[in-house]
C-alpha positions in Angstrom: -10.4 21.4 33.6 -12.9 18.6 33.9 -15.8 21.0 34.6 -14.8 23.1 31.5 -14.7 20.0 29.3 -18.0 19.6 27.3 -18.6 16.0 26.6 -20.5 15.7 23.3 -21.2 11.9 23.2 -21.2 8.8 25.3 -17.5 8.0 24.6 -16.5 11.4 25.8 -18.6 10.9 28.9 -16.9 7.6 29.5 -13.5 9.3 29.1 -14.5 11.9 31.7 -15.7 9.3 34.1 -12.4 7.4 33.6 -10.5 10.6 34.5 -12.6 11.0 37.6 -12.1 7.4 38.6 -8.3 7.8 38.3 -8.4 11.1 40.3 -10.4 9.5 43.1 -8.0 6.6 43.2 -5.1 9.0 43.6 -7.0 10.8 46.3 -7.3 7.5 48.3 -11.0 6.8 47.8 -12.5 3.6 49.2 -12.4 0.5 47.1 -16.2 0.2 47.0 -16.5 3.7 45.6 -13.9 3.0 43.0 -15.5 -0.3 42.0 -18.9 1.5 41.5 -17.3 4.3 39.5 -15.6 1.7 37.2 -18.8 -0.2 36.7 -20.8 3.0 35.9 -18.2 4.1 33.3 -18.2 0.6 31.7 -22.0 0.4 31.6 -22.1 3.6 29.5 -21.0 1.6 26.4 -21.4 -2.0 27.6 -24.8 -2.1 29.4 -25.0 -5.9 29.4 -21.4 -6.3 30.7 -19.6 -9.6 30.0 -21.7 -12.0 32.0 -25.0 -11.5 30.2 -25.8 -12.8 26.8 -23.3 -13.0 23.9 -19.8 -11.9 24.7 -19.0 -8.4 23.4 -16.1 -7.0 21.5 -14.4 -4.6 23.9 -12.7 -1.4 23.0 -9.3 -0.7 24.7 -10.9 1.6 27.3 -13.7 -0.9 28.0 -11.2 -3.7 28.5 -9.3 -1.6 31.0 -12.5 -0.6 32.8 -13.7 -4.2 33.0 -10.4 -5.5 34.3 -10.2 -2.6 36.9 -13.8 -3.4 38.0 -12.9 -7.1 38.6 -9.7 -6.3 40.4 -11.5 -3.9 42.7 -14.2 -6.6 43.3 -11.4 -9.1 44.1 -9.9 -6.6 46.7 -13.3 -6.5 48.4 -14.5 -10.1 48.3 -11.4 -12.2 47.5 -10.2 -14.1 44.4 -12.9 -16.8 44.6 -15.6 -14.3 44.0 -14.3 -13.2 40.6 -12.2 -16.2 39.4 -15.0 -17.2 37.0 -15.2 -13.7 35.6 -11.4 -13.6 35.0 -11.6 -16.9 33.1 -14.6 -15.6 31.0 -12.6 -12.5 30.1 -9.6 -14.6 29.1 -11.8 -16.8 27.0 -13.3 -13.7 25.3 -9.8 -12.3 24.5 -8.8 -15.7 23.0 -11.6 -15.8 20.5 -10.7 -15.4 16.8 -12.4 -12.1 16.6 -9.5 -10.7 18.6 -6.2 -10.3 16.7 -3.1 -10.7 19.0 -2.2 -7.1 18.3 -5.6 -5.9 19.4 -5.6 -7.7 22.7 -1.9 -7.4 23.8 -2.6 -4.4 26.0 -5.0 -6.5 28.2 -4.3 -10.2 27.7 -1.1 -10.4 29.8 -2.8 -8.8 32.9 -5.9 -11.0 32.7 -3.6 -14.0 32.2 -1.8 -13.2 35.5 -5.1 -13.4 37.3 -6.2 -16.7 35.6 -2.7 -18.2 36.3 -3.2 -17.5 40.0 -6.6 -19.1 39.9 -5.2 -22.2 38.2 -2.2 -22.3 40.6 -4.4 -22.2 43.7 -6.5 -25.1 42.3 -3.3 -27.1 41.7 -3.6 -27.0 37.9 0.1 -26.2 37.4 0.5 -27.4 33.8 -2.5 -25.3 32.7 -1.2 -22.3 34.5 2.2 -22.7 32.8 0.6 -23.0 29.4 -1.3 -19.8 29.9 1.9 -18.1 31.1 4.0 -19.2 28.2 1.3 -18.2 25.7 1.1 -14.7 27.2 4.9 -14.3 27.1 4.9 -15.6 23.5 2.4 -13.0 22.4 4.3 -10.2 24.1 7.4 -11.3 22.3 5.5 -11.5 19.0 4.0 -8.0 19.4 7.2 -6.5 20.9 5.5 -5.3 24.1 6.3 -5.4 27.8 2.8 -5.4 29.4 3.0 -7.4 32.7 6.2 -9.1 31.4 7.9 -9.0 34.8 4.8 -10.5 36.6 4.6 -13.3 34.0 8.3 -14.1 34.4 7.8 -14.2 38.2 4.9 -16.6 37.7 6.9 -18.8 35.3 9.8 -19.2 37.8 7.3 -19.9 40.6 5.6 -22.6 38.4 8.9 -24.1 37.4 9.8 -24.4 41.1 6.4 -26.0 41.9 6.8 -28.5 39.0 10.3 -29.4 40.2 12.0 -27.9 37.2 15.5 -26.4 37.8 15.7 -23.8 35.0 16.7 -20.3 36.2 16.3 -18.4 32.9 13.0 -16.7 33.9 14.8 -15.4 37.1 17.8 -14.2 35.1 15.7 -12.6 32.4 13.7 -10.8 35.1 16.9 -9.4 36.6 17.9 -7.9 33.3 14.4 -6.7 32.6 14.4 -4.8 35.9 17.8 -3.3 35.0 16.4 -2.1 31.6 13.2 -0.7 33.1 15.1 1.2 35.7 16.3 3.4 32.9 12.7 4.4 32.0 10.8 7.3 33.5 9.1 7.3 36.9 5.4 7.3 36.2 2.3 7.9 38.3 0.4 4.5 38.2 -3.1 5.2 37.1 -5.9 2.8 38.1 -7.2 2.8 34.6 -4.4 3.3 32.0 -5.0 5.3 28.9 -2.7 7.0 26.4 -2.9 9.1 23.3 -1.7 7.4 20.2 -1.4 8.3 16.5 -0.7 11.6 14.7 -2.9 14.3 16.1 -3.0 17.6 14.3 -5.3 20.5 13.5 -6.3 19.9 9.9 -6.0 23.6 9.2 -2.4 23.4 10.3 -1.7 20.4 8.2 -2.9 22.3 5.1 -0.9 25.4 5.9 2.4 23.5 6.7 2.2 21.2 3.7 1.4 23.9 1.3 4.4 25.9 2.3 6.7 22.8 2.2 5.5 22.0 -1.3 6.1 25.6 -2.4 2.4 26.1 -3.4 0.9 29.6 -3.4 -2.5 30.0 -1.8 -3.8 30.5 -5.4 -2.4 27.2 -6.5 -3.6 25.3 -3.5 -7.2 26.8 -3.7 -7.5 26.4 -7.5 -10.7 24.6 -8.3 -11.5 23.8 -4.6 -12.4 27.1 -2.9 -11.5 30.8 -3.2 -8.3 32.2 -1.8 -10.0 34.1 1.0 -11.6 30.9 2.2 -8.2 29.1 2.2 -6.7 32.0 4.1 -9.3 31.8 6.8 -8.8 28.1 7.0 -5.1 28.3 7.4 -5.4 31.0 10.1 -7.9 28.8 11.9 -10.7 31.3 11.5 -12.8 28.9 9.6 -13.8 25.2 10.1 -13.4 22.9 7.1 -16.4 21.6 5.1 -15.8 17.9 4.7 -15.6 18.0 0.8 -13.3 21.0 0.9 -11.1 19.4 3.6 -10.7 16.2 1.6 -9.8 18.1 -1.6 -7.3 20.4 0.1 -5.6 17.5 1.9 -5.3 15.6 -1.4 -3.9 18.8 -3.0 -1.1 18.8 -0.4 -0.6 15.0 -0.9 -2.1 13.7 2.3 -4.4 10.8 1.9 -7.9 12.2 2.1 -9.6 12.4 5.4 -7.3 9.9 7.3 -4.0 11.4 6.2 -2.0 9.5 8.8 -3.0 6.1 7.4 -0.9 4.2 4.9 -3.6 2.8 2.8 -7.1 4.2 2.1 -9.4 1.3 1.2 -13.0 0.4 1.3 -12.1 -3.1 2.4 -11.3 -4.0 6.0 -9.3 -6.9 4.8 -6.7 -4.5 3.3 -6.0 -3.1 6.8 -5.4 -6.7 8.0 -3.1 -7.3 5.0 -1.1 -4.2 5.8 -0.7 -5.2 9.4 0.4 -8.7 8.4 2.9 -7.3 5.9 4.4 -5.1 8.6 4.6 -8.0 11.0 6.4 -10.2 8.3 8.9 -7.4 7.6 9.6 -7.0 11.3 10.4 -10.8 11.4 12.6 -10.5 8.3 10.2 -13.0 6.5 10.1 -11.7 3.0 8.7 -15.0 1.6 5.6 -14.5 3.8 5.3 -10.8 3.0 5.6 -11.0 -0.8 2.2 -12.8 -1.5 0.5 -10.6 1.0 1.9 -7.5 -0.8 0.8 -8.8 -4.2 -2.7 -9.4 -2.9 -2.9 -5.9 -1.4 -1.5 -4.3 -4.6 -4.2 -6.1 -6.8 -7.1 -3.8 -5.8 -5.6 -0.8 -3.9 -6.8 2.5 -5.2 -4.2 4.3 -7.4 -3.9 7.4 -5.2 -0.5 8.9 -4.6 -0.3 7.9 -0.9 -1.4 4.4 -1.7 1.2 4.1 -4.5 3.8 5.5 -2.1 3.0 2.8 0.5 3.1 0.0 -2.0 6.5 1.2 -3.3 7.9 1.7 0.1 6.7 -1.6 1.5 8.1 -3.4 -1.6 11.6 -2.0 -0.8 11.3 -3.1 2.8 10.3 -6.6 1.8 13.0 -7.1 -0.8 15.6 -5.9 1.7 14.6 -8.8 3.9 15.5 -11.4 1.3 18.7 -13.4 1.8 21.7 -11.6 0.2 22.2 -14.5 -2.3 18.6 -14.2 -3.6 18.4 -12.7 -7.2 15.8 -10.1 -6.1 17.7 -9.0 -2.9 17.8 -5.2 -2.9 21.2 -3.7 -2.7 21.5 -0.3 -0.9 22.0 1.8 -4.1 19.0 0.2 -5.8 17.0 0.7 -2.6 17.9 4.4 -2.6 16.4 4.7 -6.2 13.2 2.9 -5.1 12.8 4.9 -2.0 13.4 8.2 -3.8 10.7 7.3 -6.2 8.4 6.5 -3.3 9.0 9.8 -1.7 8.4 11.8 -4.9 4.8 10.7 -5.0 4.0 13.1 -2.2 7.1 15.2 -1.8 8.3 16.1 -5.4 11.3 18.0 -4.0 15.0 17.8 -4.6 16.3 15.4 -1.9 19.8 16.9 -2.3 18.5 20.1 -0.9 16.8 18.5 2.1 19.0 20.6 4.4 17.0 23.7 3.2 13.5 22.2 3.4 11.1 23.7 5.9 10.3 21.6 9.0 6.7 20.5 8.4 4.1 17.9 9.1 5.1 14.7 7.3 3.0 11.6 7.0 4.1 8.3 8.6 5.2 6.9 5.3 7.3 9.9 4.4 9.1 9.7 7.7 9.7 5.9 7.2 11.0 6.5 3.7 13.4 9.2 5.0 14.5 6.8 7.7 15.2 4.1 5.0 17.2 6.6 2.9 19.3 7.6 5.9 20.0 3.9 6.6 21.0 3.2 3.0 23.3 6.2 2.8 24.9 5.1 6.0 25.5 1.6 4.6 27.0 3.2 1.5 29.4 5.2 3.6 27.7 8.6 2.9 27.5 9.6 6.5 27.0 13.3 6.0 24.1 12.8 3.7 22.6 10.2 6.0 22.9 12.5 9.0 21.2 15.5 7.2 18.2 13.3 6.2 17.8 11.6 9.6 18.2 15.0 11.4 15.5 16.5 9.1 13.0 13.7 9.8 13.6 14.0 13.5 13.3 17.8 13.5 9.9 17.4 11.8 8.7 15.2 14.7 10.1 17.7 17.3 9.1 20.8 15.5 7.3 23.3 17.7 5.2 24.3 14.7 4.0 20.8 13.9 3.3 19.9 17.6 2.6 16.2 16.8 1.7 13.3 19.0 3.5 10.6 17.0 3.5 6.9 17.3 6.2 6.2 19.9 7.6 3.4 17.6 8.2 5.9 14.8 9.9 8.4 17.1 12.3 5.7 18.4 12.9 4.2 14.9 14.0 7.6 13.6 16.0 8.4 16.8 17.8 5.0 16.5 18.9 5.8 13.0 20.4 9.1 14.2 22.0 7.3 17.2 23.8 5.0 14.8 24.9 7.7 12.4 26.2 10.0 15.1 28.1 7.1 16.6 29.7 6.4 13.2 30.6 10.1 12.9 32.3 10.0 16.3 29.6 12.2 18.1 29.5 9.8 21.0 28.0 12.2 23.6 25.1 13.2 21.3 24.6 9.6 20.2 24.5 8.3 23.8 22.1 11.0 25.0 19.7 10.3 22.2 19.9 6.6 22.8 19.0 7.0 26.4 16.1 9.3 25.5 14.8 6.7 23.0 15.2 4.0 25.7 13.0 6.1 28.1 10.4 6.5 25.4 10.3 2.8 24.5 10.0 1.8 28.2 7.3 4.4 28.8 5.2 2.9 26.1 6.0 -0.7 27.0 7.7 -1.3 23.6 10.5 -3.9 23.4 11.0 -3.8 19.6 14.2 -1.7 19.6 15.5 -2.0 23.1 18.2 -4.4 22.0 19.5 -2.1 19.2 19.6 0.9 21.5 21.6 -1.0 24.2 23.9 -2.4 21.5 24.6 1.1 20.2 25.5 2.4 23.7 27.9 -0.5 24.1 29.4 0.1 20.6 30.0 3.8 21.4 31.8 2.9 24.6 34.0 0.4 22.7 35.1 3.1 20.2 35.9 5.5 23.1 38.0 2.9 24.9 40.6 3.2 22.2 41.8 6.6 23.5 41.6 6.4 27.3 43.8 5.2 30.1 43.9 1.6 31.3 42.0 2.3 34.5 39.2 4.2 32.6 39.2 1.5 30.0 38.5 -1.2 32.6 35.4 0.6 33.8 34.2 1.4 30.3 34.6 -2.3 29.4 32.5 -3.4 32.3 29.8 -0.9 31.4 29.9 -1.9 27.7 29.4 -5.6 28.7 26.5 -4.7 30.9 24.8 -2.9 28.0 25.5 -6.0 25.8 23.9 -8.2 28.4 20.9 -5.8 28.5 20.8 -5.9 24.7 20.9 -9.7 24.8 18.0 -9.9 27.3 16.0 -7.4 25.3 16.6 -9.6 22.1 15.3 -12.6 24.0 12.3 -10.8 25.3 11.3 -9.5 21.8 12.2 -12.9 20.2 14.8 -11.2 18.0 16.8 -14.2 16.9 18.9 -12.2 14.5 19.9 -9.8 17.3 20.7 -12.6 19.7 23.1 -14.2 17.1 24.7 -10.9 16.3 25.4 -10.1 20.0 26.8 -13.6 20.7 29.2 -13.3 17.7 30.2 -9.8 18.8 31.0 -10.9 22.4 33.0 -13.8 21.2 35.0 -11.9 18.6 35.6 -8.7 20.7 35.8 -10.0 24.3 36.4 -13.7 23.8 33.4 -14.7 26.0 30.3 -16.7 25.5 27.3 -14.4 26.1 24.6 -15.7 28.5 22.3 -14.0 30.9 24.1 -15.3 34.0 27.6 -14.4 32.8 29.7 -12.5 35.4 32.2 -10.0 33.8 
């Protein structure tokens, strides 16, 4: 397969060399050979490397290659030989040019090496500060990269400093319990993964046209002739850039980058969008509102942009305290989300059960997820289930064949887990919850682990009402274990709302005070 792959540019050559490096590592190649391969791949795009001249901005693959090179060098010559390089790399990642979200994949691993350097030199306070910063950033970004190693270091540093706290050790225990539910993976020397929505554009145009009920004549009108569109849809013709943009806009996808929420000429707008998402995730509407207003001031009035602004407004207002005059009640949120969806899918939502499974944008899927949640809150479970199931079917459609953001897959799955549980479909709900757990753990994502474990516990609690005393005792023990996992996951992801909810639930239902070291 590697021989058949035709690398067209330097990035593709680097990808090929990274694949070869991983293959040689799996085959048991000598450390020196692997180190030379890692350096050769890195030098393709970073010829000066990190220790010559001005520090560079590293891509994700370059970051992994550089760290791999240093780790292999350490295996050959010892930590002292590369301690300075580890510290330089950490300093580079701490510069303002790196947003926490951009460095989170690498920062924790580099931090572990620098912590060891500081520990060996007796700088315990400095080592602990680096460790706590790395853990804090992982919680902020809802990721699990090297989380276990950092907890081990934190406990070791506590012991060396004479501190008696055992929380890192307890948290590590429950993290290991959680991660045991994830998939067994081949550990690659240089990790890499596909992210984002990846489609053939010809397929996007065909699927979307059919979903919107457009004939080929309607879709091609003013853009190209019908025979050209037919060849495009059947993948017998590549798309000219201008034709591609026009056809994607005709089927309500945002120009060339149809999987992006906002199309803008300003890089600052992408930062604003990211900060809005982060504020919503933290339920901080008061931080998100001025950011949203700033973004709305100069965003192009295209359908997809208007849809994003409307959808994000609903998400922000929902985060307000219930007593706030602008707090969005579920029925009002339904109206706002329906309006958002109609920008790109002007279809009758009441007939969603008859819609074709097709390629949906990220925003459309998030809106459907929000509608399902609102209808569930309003007690309209059947409607909620139909909407959530349609959104999930679009992700899993064999015709669409997407590679979706793992967060979106889990978010939609979690909605269906909750709805199925409310409807009494406990087996289906539990199976999907475990599948979502595996996906989250595979992608080192901690954002929704607590909610998934909580749903598994809740399902068991409902089933306990109709079983024998002996079975009930075992189910109770399992449910409490899931609640403890949920509480640990909420601590890991700094989900204070989730922590409080789980504590209240355990007190009211079981009469116990939830803590990581509780024995049930």
